[in-house]
N, C-alpha and C positions, 0 to 999 in steps of 0.2 A: 911765656906764651899767654895768649888771651883766647878765651872760649866765649863765643857769642851764641846765646840761645835765643832764637826768635820767639817772641810771644805771639800767641794766637790773636788775631785781630778781634776786637770786641765790636759791638754794634756801634759804639761811639766812633770807632775808627772808620766804619763803613758808611755811616750816614752823612748826608749833607743837609743838616737841619738849618732852616732859614732863621727867622727871628724868634721862633719858638712860640709865637702867639697863635690864637685861633685864626683859621682862615676858612673860606668857603670854597667848595668844589662841587658844582652841579647839584645844589640842594643839600650837600653834606657839610657838616662842620668838622674841622679837624682840631684835635687836641694833642698836646705833646705830653706823654706819660713818662715820668721818670722812674726807671727800674729801681725796685727796692730789694733788699737782701731776700733771697728765697724765691723771687719771682721766676716764672717760666713764661715762654712765649704763649703757650697754650692757656695758661691761667690768665694772662693779660687779655687775650682774645675773649675768653669766657667772661671775664669781669666787665668788659665793654660791650658784650653781646655782638661780637663780630666774628667772622670766620677766621680760623688760623691761617688759611691760605691767603686770604685778603690781607691780613696783617703782615704776613711775610712779603707779599708783593708790594704793598705800599712802602715798605722800608728797604726793599732790595735785599732781603734776607733769605736764607734757606733754613730747613728744619735743623740743620746742624750748626747754625750760627750761635755764637756765644754771646750772652748778654751779661752785663755786670751792673751792680748797683751804681746809680748815677747816669747810666746810659739813658738816652731819650728815644722813645718810640712814638711815631706819629700814628694816631688812630682816627679814622674817619667815621663820624657818627651820623646816622641818617636822621632826617627831620630837623637839621640844623636850625 
């Protein structure tokens, strides 16, 4: 017999990241942040001085989303 255990989707599985380079969106500059071991979504938001809810919305995530080292998170910075 074979047992298949589904793995929880990571951010990488959920995101549709373009070319990964900076882009502009209404006076904002986007950067792609690569998740490092120990990172949390709230720490990433704090580090970039953006709201957690904004970070979640930009990336189509929820508070319960799993992130793993190597995942890429798009962050929009004001004043591009």
